[in-house]
MDTraj code that builds the backbone (N, CA, C; nanometers):
import mdtraj as md
import numpy as np

residues = "MET ILE PRO ASP ASN GLU VAL ILE PHE SER ALA THR SER LEU ASP PHE ASP ILE ALA THR TYR VAL LYS ASP ALA GLY GLY TYR LEU SER THR TYR ARG GLU TYR LEU GLY THR THR GLU TRP THR THR GLY ALA ARG ALA ILE GLU ARG LEU ALA TYR GLU ASN SER VAL ASN PRO ARG LEU LEU LEU ALA ILE LEU ASP TYR GLU ALA GLN TRP VAL ARG GLY LYS PRO ASP SER ASP PHE ARG ILE ASN TYR PRO LEU GLY TYR GLU SER TYR ARG TYR LYS GLY MET PHE MET GLN LEU PHE GLY ASP GLN SER ALA ASP LYS ARG ILE LEU ARG LEU ALA ARG ARG LYS THR ASP GLY ILE ASP LEU PRO GLY TRP HIS GLN THR PRO HIS ARG SER ASN ALA GLU CYS ARG HIS ASN".split()
xyz = np.array([
    [0.8159, -3.5170, 0.7654],
    [0.9017, -3.4365, 0.6813],
    [0.8192, -3.3815, 0.5651],
    [0.8603, -3.2644, 0.5207],
    [0.7967, -3.2064, 0.4038],
    [0.9010, -3.1950, 0.2928],
    [0.8577, -3.1987, 0.1688],
    [0.9522, -3.1897, 0.0581],
    [1.0221, -3.0539, 0.0563],
    [1.1447, -3.0503, 0.0049],
    [1.2203, -2.9256, -0.0017],
    [1.1459, -2.8173, -0.0771],
    [1.0719, -2.8547, -0.1832],
    [1.0018, -2.7523, -0.2608],
    [0.8842, -2.6917, -0.1842],
    [0.8507, -2.7469, -0.0682],
    [0.7494, -2.6852, 0.0166],
    [0.8116, -2.5992, 0.1257],
    [0.9432, -2.6068, 0.1406],
    [1.0124, -2.5217, 0.2363],
    [1.0477, -2.3893, 0.1704],
    [1.0944, -2.3962, 0.0463],
    [1.1336, -2.2747, -0.0249],
    [1.0132, -2.2158, -0.0973],
    [1.0251, -2.0913, -0.1365],
    [0.9199, -2.0275, -0.2156],
    [0.9347, -2.0783, -0.3584],
    [0.8488, -2.1700, -0.3961],
    [0.8569, -2.2331, -0.5276],
    [0.7236, -2.2172, -0.5995],
    [0.7125, -2.2813, -0.7132],
    [0.5902, -2.2735, -0.7936],
    [0.4664, -2.3171, -0.7150],
    [0.4838, -2.4052, -0.6172],
    [0.3692, -2.4513, -0.5383],
    [0.3117, -2.3401, -0.4509],
    [0.3866, -2.2310, -0.4338],
    [0.3420, -2.1200, -0.3492],
    [0.2701, -2.0106, -0.4272],
    [0.2826, -2.0115, -0.5569],
    [0.2354, -1.8999, -0.6379],
    [0.0851, -1.8748, -0.6290],
    [0.0052, -1.9802, -0.6201],
    [-0.1399, -1.9615, -0.6192],
    [-0.1996, -1.9533, -0.4779],
    [-0.1151, -1.9494, -0.3765],
    [-0.1637, -1.9421, -0.2391],
    [-0.1923, -1.7962, -0.2030],
    [-0.3167, -1.7656, -0.1728],
    [-0.3573, -1.6293, -0.1376],
    [-0.3429, -1.6114, 0.0137],
    [-0.2345, -1.5502, 0.0534],
    [-0.2013, -1.5348, 0.1947],
    [-0.3073, -1.4525, 0.2676],
    [-0.3437, -1.3397, 0.2107],
    [-0.4403, -1.2499, 0.2764],
    [-0.5740, -1.3188, 0.2998],
    [-0.6237, -1.3909, 0.2007],
    [-0.7514, -1.4618, 0.2150],
    [-0.7410, -1.5714, 0.3201],
    [-0.6317, -1.6472, 0.3168],
    [-0.6161, -1.7535, 0.4157],
    [-0.6135, -1.6972, 0.5575],
    [-0.5350, -1.5921, 0.5779],
    [-0.5229, -1.5319, 0.7121],
    [-0.6574, -1.4783, 0.7578],
    [-0.7276, -1.4106, 0.6691],
    [-0.8604, -1.3563, 0.7040],
    [-0.9572, -1.4687, 0.7398],
    [-0.9614, -1.5725, 0.6576],
    [-1.0531, -1.6844, 0.6825],
    [-1.0173, -1.7615, 0.8093],
    [-0.8888, -1.7696, 0.8419],
    [-0.8466, -1.8404, 0.9635],
    [-0.8953, -1.7663, 1.0878],
    [-0.9035, -1.6343, 1.0804],
    [-0.9641, -1.5546, 1.1866],
    [-0.8860, -1.5419, 1.3159],
    [-0.7605, -1.5789, 1.3160],
    [-0.6803, -1.5699, 1.4376],
    [-0.6215, -1.4323, 1.4607],
    [-0.5330, -1.4243, 1.5543],
    [-0.4681, -1.2995, 1.5932],
    [-0.4009, -1.2306, 1.4745],
    [-0.3398, -1.3081, 1.3865],
    [-0.2700, -1.2514, 1.2715],
    [-0.3634, -1.1728, 1.1795],
    [-0.4910, -1.2084, 1.1757],
    [-0.5854, -1.1412, 1.0852],
    [-0.6089, -0.9952, 1.1230],
    [-0.5814, -0.9584, 1.2472],
    [-0.5986, -0.8186, 1.2892],
    [-0.4654, -0.7532, 1.3260],
    [-0.3582, -0.8264, 1.3158],
    [-0.2265, -0.7775, 1.3561],
    [-0.1714, -0.6776, 1.2549],
    [-0.1102, -0.5729, 1.3075],
    [-0.0381, -0.4743, 1.2268],
    [0.0931, -0.4451, 1.2964],
    [0.1949, -0.4226, 1.2161],
    [0.3269, -0.3932, 1.2708],
    [0.3876, -0.2788, 1.1911],
    [0.4546, -0.1875, 1.2612],
    [0.5196, -0.0762, 1.1931],
    [0.6575, -0.1208, 1.1466],
    [0.6770, -0.1159, 1.0153],
    [0.8062, -0.1498, 0.9557],
    [0.8592, -0.0244, 0.8877],
    [0.9846, 0.0054, 0.9082],
    [1.0429, 0.1292, 0.8567],
    [1.0245, 0.1512, 0.7080],
    [1.0340, 0.0464, 0.6290],
    [1.0262, 0.0634, 0.4843],
    [0.8843, 0.0656, 0.4294],
    [0.7916, 0.0014, 0.4981],
    [0.6536, -0.0033, 0.4481],
    [0.5529, 0.0568, 0.5449],
    [0.6011, 0.1160, 0.6521],
    [0.5189, 0.1761, 0.7565],
    [0.4239, 0.0722, 0.8161],
    [0.2981, 0.1079, 0.8451],
    [0.2061, 0.0124, 0.9073],
    [0.1721, -0.0969, 0.8066],
    [0.1977, -0.2196, 0.8460],
    [0.1846, -0.3347, 0.7577],
    [0.0983, -0.4401, 0.8256],
    [0.0039, -0.4967, 0.7512],
    [-0.0804, -0.6031, 0.8075],
    [0.0032, -0.7294, 0.8271],
    [-0.0472, -0.8176, 0.9102],
    [0.0206, -0.9440, 0.9328],
    [0.0337, -1.0253, 0.8055],
    [-0.0723, -1.0298, 0.7256],
    [-0.0688, -1.1056, 0.6000],
    [0.0341, -1.0461, 0.5044],
    [0.0388, -0.9149, 0.4958],
    [0.1354, -0.8484, 0.4065],
    [0.2785, -0.8724, 0.4551],
    [0.2998, -0.8750, 0.5854],
    [0.4335, -0.9018, 0.6393],
    [0.4765, -1.0449, 0.6062],
    [0.3852, -1.1406, 0.6171],
    [0.4160, -1.2793, 0.5811],
    [0.4503, -1.2862, 0.4320],
    [0.3716, -1.2183, 0.3504],
    [0.3967, -1.2167, 0.2060],
    [0.5354, -1.1588, 0.1764],
    [0.5668, -1.0490, 0.2394],
    [0.6969, -0.9855, 0.2189],
    [0.8117, -1.0773, 0.2627],
    [0.7970, -1.1368, 0.3797],
    [0.9000, -1.2281, 0.4297],
    [0.9189, -1.3473, 0.3354],
    [0.8091, -1.3999, 0.2857],
    [0.8162, -1.5149, 0.1954],
    [0.8896, -1.4785, 0.0665],
    [0.8492, -1.3683, 0.0047],
    [0.9117, -1.3271, -0.1215],
    [1.0581, -1.2900, -0.1034],
    [1.0871, -1.2089, -0.0049],
    [1.2222, -1.1566, 0.0122],
    [1.3219, -1.2621, 0.0595],
    [1.2729, -1.3681, 0.1223],
    [1.3624, -1.4690, 0.1778],
    [1.3453, -1.6069, 0.1144],
    [1.2639, -1.6137, 0.0106],
    [1.2418, -1.7387, -0.0633],
    [1.1968, -1.8531, 0.0266],
    [1.1029, -1.8231, 0.1163],
    [1.0473, -1.9237, 0.2060],
    [0.8977, -1.9368, 0.1758],
    [0.8492, -2.0582, 0.1758],
    [0.7089, -2.0834, 0.1482],
    [0.6221, -2.0146, 0.2545],
    [0.5255, -1.9313, 0.2143],
    [0.4408, -1.8643, 0.3128],
    [0.3589, -1.9612, 0.3981],
    [0.3238, -2.0768, 0.3430],
    [0.2508, -2.1769, 0.4213],
    [0.3351, -2.2242, 0.5394],
    [0.4642, -2.2368, 0.5146],
    [0.5549, -2.2795, 0.6201],
    [0.5644, -2.1727, 0.7289],
    [0.5758, -2.0477, 0.6899],
    [0.5804, -1.9392, 0.7889],
    [0.4530, -1.9372, 0.8729],
    [0.3395, -1.9521, 0.8069],
    [0.2120, -1.9537, 0.8788],
    [0.2021, -2.0736, 0.9722],
    [0.2471, -2.1890, 0.9267],
    [0.2411, -2.3096, 1.0098],
    [0.3284, -2.2945, 1.1343],
    [0.4481, -2.2403, 1.1168],
    [0.5375, -2.2210, 1.2305],
    [0.4800, -2.1191, 1.3272],
    [0.4274, -2.0093, 1.2752],
    [0.3688, -1.9052, 1.3596],
    [0.2486, -1.9580, 1.4375],
    [0.1699, -2.0421, 1.3754],
    [0.0547, -2.0999, 1.4441],
    [0.0988, -2.2051, 1.5456],
    [0.1949, -2.2864, 1.5091],
    [0.2439, -2.3909, 1.5993],
    [0.3086, -2.3310, 1.7241],
    [0.3904, -2.2301, 1.7053],
    [0.4641, -2.1713, 1.8161],
    [0.3774, -2.0828, 1.9056],
    [0.2863, -2.0056, 1.8459],
    [0.2165, -1.9049, 1.9258],
    [0.0669, -1.8922, 1.8980],
    [0.0101, -1.9837, 1.8201],
    [-0.1334, -1.9821, 1.7893],
    [-0.1789, -1.8500, 1.7269],
    [-0.0970, -1.7905, 1.6422],
    [-0.1294, -1.6622, 1.5807],
    [-0.2258, -1.6730, 1.4637],
    [-0.2284, -1.7830, 1.3933],
    [-0.3038, -1.7911, 1.2679],
    [-0.4480, -1.8336, 1.2899],
    [-0.4687, -1.9396, 1.3654],
    [-0.6045, -1.9910, 1.3871],
    [-0.6558, -1.9681, 1.5276],
    [-0.5797, -1.8968, 1.6072],
    [-0.6200, -1.8716, 1.7447],
    [-0.5612, -1.7416, 1.7949],
    [-0.5415, -1.7359, 1.9243],
    [-0.4830, -1.6171, 1.9864],
    [-0.3693, -1.6610, 2.0776],
    [-0.2622, -1.5800, 2.0824],
    [-0.1514, -1.6138, 2.1728],
    [-0.2009, -1.6195, 2.3164],
    [-0.1419, -1.7087, 2.3953],
    [-0.1883, -1.7276, 2.5326],
    [-0.1231, -1.6331, 2.6329],
    [-0.0333, -1.5458, 2.5866],
    [0.0315, -1.4534, 2.6798],
    [0.0867, -1.3325, 2.6043],
    [0.1142, -1.2256, 2.6800],
    [0.1785, -1.1084, 2.6204],
    [0.3163, -1.1436, 2.5662],
    [0.3829, -1.2373, 2.6326],
    [0.5137, -1.2803, 2.5843],
    [0.5029, -1.3339, 2.4415],
    [0.4039, -1.4181, 2.4140],
    [0.3860, -1.4756, 2.2797],
    [0.3346, -1.3725, 2.1790],
    [0.2743, -1.2645, 2.2263],
    [0.2373, -1.1551, 2.1366],
    [0.3631, -1.0797, 2.0943],
    [0.4490, -1.0508, 2.1896],
    [0.5707, -0.9747, 2.1606],
    [0.6809, -1.0590, 2.0977],
    [0.6886, -1.1847, 2.1362],
    [0.7942, -1.2749, 2.0900],
    [0.7327, -1.4079, 2.0457],
    [0.6634, -1.4098, 1.9315],
    [0.5887, -1.5294, 1.8927],
    [0.6717, -1.6566, 1.8792],
    [0.7991, -1.6460, 1.8454],
    [0.8813, -1.7662, 1.8361],
    [0.9597, -1.7925, 1.9636],
    [0.9393, -1.7079, 2.0637],
    [1.0011, -1.7303, 2.1931],
    [1.1424, -1.6787, 2.2075],
    [1.1928, -1.6059, 2.1101],
    [1.3281, -1.5515, 2.1159],
    [1.3214, -1.4133, 2.1801],
    [1.3467, -1.4067, 2.3118],
    [1.3268, -1.2834, 2.3880],
    [1.4484, -1.1924, 2.3788],
    [1.4310, -1.0826, 2.3097],
    [1.5320, -0.9786, 2.2967],
    [1.4616, -0.8550, 2.2437],
    [1.4905, -0.7404, 2.3009],
    [1.4236, -0.6185, 2.2555],
    [1.4507, -0.5932, 2.1070],
    [1.5615, -0.6422, 2.0551],
    [1.5928, -0.6250, 1.9129],
    [1.5033, -0.7093, 1.8224],
    [1.4442, -0.8135, 1.8772],
    [1.3648, -0.9060, 1.7972],
    [1.2191, -0.9106, 1.8408],
    [1.1701, -0.7966, 1.8863],
    [1.0310, -0.7873, 1.9290],
    [0.9412, -0.7716, 1.8061],
    [0.8308, -0.8445, 1.8055],
    [0.7362, -0.8386, 1.6945],
    [0.7537, -0.9559, 1.5997],
    [0.6490, -0.9836, 1.5256],
    [0.6485, -1.0990, 1.4367],
    [0.7568, -1.0907, 1.3297],
    [0.7703, -0.9766, 1.2666],
    [0.8646, -0.9629, 1.1560],
    [1.0070, -0.9924, 1.2014],
    [1.0476, -0.9314, 1.3100],
    [1.1836, -0.9519, 1.3596],
    [1.2027, -1.0928, 1.4153],
    [1.0990, -1.1514, 1.4695],
    [1.1107, -1.2887, 1.5190],
    [1.1359, -1.3862, 1.4035],
    [1.0720, -1.3613, 1.2901],
    [1.0869, -1.4528, 1.1782],
    [1.2176, -1.4317, 1.1016],
    [1.2563, -1.3058, 1.0795],
    [1.3773, -1.2788, 1.0014],
    [1.4484, -1.1543, 1.0495],
    [1.4899, -1.1539, 1.1746],
    [1.5514, -1.0355, 1.2321],
    [1.7007, -1.0210, 1.2150],
    [1.7707, -1.1254, 1.1787],
    [1.9151, -1.1149, 1.1602],
    [1.9608, -1.2171, 1.0581],
    [2.0888, -1.2191, 1.0291],
    [2.1396, -1.3087, 0.9256],
    [2.1217, -1.4551, 0.9611],
    [2.1184, -1.4877, 1.0874],
    [2.1034, -1.6285, 1.1241],
    [1.9574, -1.6695, 1.1392],
    [1.8661, -1.5741, 1.1335],
    [1.7249, -1.6058, 1.1552],
    [1.6705, -1.6999, 1.0497],
    [1.7110, -1.6795, 0.9228],
    [1.6587, -1.7682, 0.8202],
    [1.7030, -1.9121, 0.8451],
    [1.8235, -1.9302, 0.8959],
    [1.8694, -2.0641, 0.9310],
    [1.7905, -2.1179, 1.0492],
    [1.7567, -2.0301, 1.1442],
    [1.6783, -2.0709, 1.2611],
    [1.5402, -2.1182, 1.2164],
    [1.4788, -2.0450, 1.1227],
    [1.3466, -2.0829, 1.0718],
    [1.3535, -2.2178, 1.0020],
    [1.4540, -2.2362, 0.9178],
    [1.4632, -2.3634, 0.8463],
    [1.4892, -2.4793, 0.9415],
    [1.5723, -2.4577, 1.0433],
    [1.5946, -2.5636, 1.1430],
    [1.4656, -2.5941, 1.2166],
    [1.3963, -2.4884, 1.2569],
    [1.2690, -2.5051, 1.3266],
    [1.1693, -2.5763, 1.2373],
    [1.1664, -2.5396, 1.1112],
    [1.0731, -2.6003, 1.0168],
    [1.0993, -2.7491, 1.0036],
    [1.2223, -2.7845, 0.9848],
    [1.2553, -2.9259, 0.9674],
    [1.2282, -3.0063, 1.0933],
    [1.2479, -2.9433, 1.2092],
    [1.2297, -3.0136, 1.3354],
    [1.0823, -3.0264, 1.3725],
    [1.0030, -2.9265, 1.3401],
    [0.8677, -2.9208, 1.3958],
    [0.7549, -2.9445, 1.2976],
    [0.7809, -2.9548, 1.1692],
    [0.6699, -2.9687, 1.0766],
    [0.6194, -3.1111, 1.0616],
    [0.6846, -3.2060, 1.1207],
    [0.6347, -3.3421, 1.1148],
    [0.5015, -3.3474, 1.1893],
    [0.3954, -3.3647, 1.1152],
    [0.2629, -3.3734, 1.1761],
    [0.1868, -3.2419, 1.1813],
    [0.2490, -3.1319, 1.1370],
    [0.1783, -3.0033, 1.1346],
    [0.0998, -2.9941, 1.0051],
    [-0.0220, -2.9449, 1.0149],
    [-0.1043, -2.9242, 0.8972],
    [-0.0641, -2.7917, 0.8343],
    [0.0049, -2.7969, 0.7204],
    [0.0424, -2.6743, 0.6514],
    [-0.0800, -2.6216, 0.5788],
    [-0.1121, -2.4927, 0.5947],
    [-0.2317, -2.4358, 0.5339],
    [-0.2350, -2.4547, 0.3826],
    [-0.3388, -2.5174, 0.3335],
    [-0.3570, -2.5345, 0.1910],
    [-0.2583, -2.6290, 0.1247],
    [-0.1830, -2.7040, 0.2030],
    [-0.0801, -2.7917, 0.1471],
    [-0.1270, -2.9347, 0.1531],
    [-0.1239, -2.9999, 0.0392],
    [-0.1585, -3.1415, 0.0330],
    [-0.0491, -3.2103, -0.0464],
    [0.0120, -3.3093, 0.0126],
    [0.1198, -3.3789, -0.0559],
    [0.0608, -3.4676, -0.1637],
    [0.1190, -3.4589, -0.2825],
    [0.0755, -3.5443, -0.3921],
    [0.1836, -3.6465, -0.4183],
    [0.1462, -3.7627, -0.4655],
    [0.2473, -3.8651, -0.4925],
    [0.3478, -3.8166, -0.5956],
    [0.4722, -3.8522, -0.5767],
    [0.5777, -3.8154, -0.6691],
    [0.5665, -3.9014, -0.7941],
    [0.5789, -3.8371, -0.9091],
    [0.5763, -3.9114, -1.0353],
    [0.7164, -3.9145, -1.0924],
    [0.7547, -4.0263, -1.1438],
    [0.8878, -4.0376, -1.2019],
    [0.8928, -3.9625, -1.3344],
    [1.0137, -3.9347, -1.3825],
    [1.0313, -3.8684, -1.5106],
    [0.9688, -3.9499, -1.6238],
    [0.9789, -4.0824, -1.6140],
    [0.9220, -4.1678, -1.7177],
    [0.7705, -4.1505, -1.7233],
    [0.7055, -4.1438, -1.6083],
    [0.5598, -4.1242, -1.6047],
    [0.5228, -3.9891, -1.6649],
    [0.6002, -3.8867, -1.6362],
    [0.5712, -3.7519, -1.6842],
    [0.5863, -3.7437, -1.8365],
    [0.6834, -3.8145, -1.8921],
    [0.7061, -3.8090, -2.0360],
    [0.5932, -3.8766, -2.1131],
    [0.5292, -3.9743, -2.0556],
    [0.4286, -4.0505, -2.1287],
    [0.2881, -3.9933, -2.1143],
    [0.2709, -3.8880, -2.0380],
    [0.1374, -3.8300, -2.0185],
    [0.1199, -3.7039, -2.0962],
])
top = md.Topology()
chain = top.add_chain()
for i, resn in enumerate(residues, 1):
    res = top.add_residue(resn, chain, resSeq=i)
    for name in ("N", "CA", "C"):
        top.add_atom(name, md.element.get_by_symbol(name[0]), res)
traj = md.Trajectory(xyz[None], top)
C-alpha cells in the first residue's frame, strides 16, 4: 500500500520533473506523441503532466501504472494492442494513452482502483517512503 498523499497530487509531487524522468527512463513514452484537441501534438511526458495537474493524481503513480500495465516508461509495449490501449480497455473511444488514463467520468475511479490494487510492490519512480513522524515529534524539532 502507498500513503494517500502519494496517490493524489500533493506537495510530494511538486519537485518531481516528469519530462526528465521520462527521458532518462528511455522507454516508449519518451518518444510518444499524441494529438489532443486542446493542445495539439503533445509529448507523452507533457500528457502525464497535464493529467496529473488536471485530475489531482500523483504523476509518479500514473507513470508506475503505465509501466506496470504496458511497459511504456522503462521499456516498450509487447504488442500493438498495448500501444493503442495501454491499460487494456479496448474501445475506439479510449484509444491512446490520454484516453486510457482519463477518458470518461469513471476513468479516474478506475485509475484509483487500479492503483490501490496493483501498487503493492511496484517501484514508484522517485518515490521513497519515509517514516511517519508524530505531531509531537514535529513540534519539538
